[in-house]
N, C-alpha and C positions, 0 to 999 in steps of 0.2 A: 513238745519237740521242738526244740529251737532248729529252724531253717539254717540249713549248711551255706555258708557265707560263699557269696559269688566274688569274682574277680572286679566288677563292678560298683561293689558296697563298698572296698576299702580305699581308705583314706590314702591316696599317695604324696609323699612330699615333693615339692618343687624342685629339691636339688635331685631328684630320681633320674635315671636315662630312659626315656621309651623303647623298647624293643621291639621291632617288628616281626611280626608273629610269635611274639614272647610277651612276659612279663616283666612290669617295671621294674629296673634294680637300679640298687647303689653298692658302687664298689670299693671299697678300705684299698689303701697302700699297703700291701704284700711286701714283706722280706724275703728274698730267695727263691726257690721253687715252691709259692704258697700261693693260691687263689684264693680271695677273699669276697664272699660276695650275700649282700641284702635283697631279698628278691621278693616283691609286694605282690603275693598273690596267696588263695587260698589253700588249705592245706587237705591232700587228699590221699588216703590210706590208698595201698596195692592192693587189691581184692582179689580174690577168688577168681580162676579161669572158669569163663563158662563152657558148658562143653556140648555141644549141639549133634546133629544126623551129619553136619556140614565140616565140622572141626571145633578144634578146642581155640576159643579166642578170648581176649580182656575186651571189658565194656569199653563201647566208643568214647563216653566222655572221661574214664582213664587214657585212654589211647591221645585224645586230644589233649589233657592235661599235660601229660609227659611231653608230648611234643611242643609245647609251648616253654614247657621248662628247658627243655632241652635247647630250644631257640634259645633263650636266654641265658643259660651257661656257658653257650658257643659264642656269643655275645661278650661275655665277659673274659672269657678266654683271647678273643681277639683282643681285646682292651690290654691285657697280661702280655699278650706276645708283642703288641706294639710299644711298650715302655719297656720290656725286660730283654725275653728269647720265647723262641719256640718252647712251647710245652710240652714234655713229655708224656706220652699217653701210656708209653710202657713200663713204666715205675711202679715199684709198688707204692700204695699211698695210705695215706691217712686221713680219715674225713671224720671231722667235728658238727654235728648238726644243732642247730636251736631251733624251735619249733616257737613262736608267740602266738598267742592266741586266748582268748577267753576262757573258754570250756575244751578239756580234753574230752574227746569221742573219740579217739582211734587207739591203736595199741602202737608204742613208739614207733616196735619194729617194723609193723607195715609201714608208718609213714616215712622211716628212712628207706624203706624196700622201692617206694617210689622215688625218690631223688637217685638211689642208686641206679635206678633203670634210667632214669634219663640222662644220666651222667655218661651213660653208655650210646645210646640212642642213635640209630641211623635210620635217617627217613629216605627210602627209595635210595636213589645213587646220591643222593647231596648227605654228605657226613652231618650228626647231629654235633652234642656237645663234644662228645669221646675226648671226655676228660681221664677216662681209663678204657680201656681196650674191651674188656670185661671185668666186673664187679667184684672178682673172686681176687682182683689186684689191691682191695681194700684190705690192710692187715691189723689198720686200728681202727674202729669205730667209737665212735661217743655220739650219743643223742639226748637232747634235755628237751622240756617243755618248760617253759618261763608264763606265766600265768600274768593276763592282763586283763584291766579291767573294760575294754572296750574293743572287742574282735575291728571293728570297721577301719577304728582309729592306730590299732598298732599290730593286727595282723601283718608277720613276715616270716621267712623263711633265712636264716642266716648259714651259708654253706661258706667251710675252710677246708680248702682240699691242701695237704703236704705233701707232695712227689718226695720220698725216702730216698734215702742212697742208694745207687743201683749197686754198686762195688762191695762185697763181703766186707773188704777189709775197711770200709768208711764206716762200719754198722759196730758203737762201742760193745753190744752184747754179744757179738759172733767174733770178736776180739778177743773176749775175755772169755768165750768157750773155745778156742783155739789154742788159748795160754793153758789151760785145764787140760785139754788132751794131749799137749804135747808134754806135761808134768805126770803125766799118768804113763805116757810110752816111756818115760825114762825113768821111772819107778818101777814099770813091769819087765824091762831087760834091756834096755838101751844104757846100762850102767857104766861110766869110764872105769876102767882099770884100778885107777888108784882108790876109787869110791869099793870096788868089789873086796880089793886088799884091805882096806878101812874095815869092813865088815868082817871078811875072815878073820883078822886078829882080836878085834873084839870078841868073836865068838868063841874062838880058843883062849880067851883070858877067863874068860865065863866057866870055863871047863877047867 
């Protein structure tokens, strides 16, 4: 069985940023309310909570990984805010993830759950990444596994977070729904008098 890749095994490019308490990261220039980050870190799926007589908790290794990933995403958020504007953590989100690795050893949904946990993680009184307040805000999610020949050379996580419109009027599908509902109301009983008279005349002609 292949040994799980550790952070120190990964070949990090020279252009990546070193993040205190986190993983090396490279950020891409994004447009609008969007964050794009290339994180050079091992992939760790979300495990099942451990239940003991002292309570329910997540494994230490997983919690440490989430904290490092959260510190990395918080750093990326800081870079975004320095270039653009304050990030809106209360908005609905679209999250696109791409995991690069040699061999896929975990389900994609469990890998995605780790990132979703880190994106909202708070460490004591110090806020974590806080890209969203709660992962229920993620309304659209895509996850890809990209196979590569060498884990150590290519292992990375690509995170793309896009804040969706906060007003219903800005969402095309909502506008279309309102238009359909208005049309139904008009047909159901909000008929203008002229239309009612035209229908009555047409009925009389048939008889």
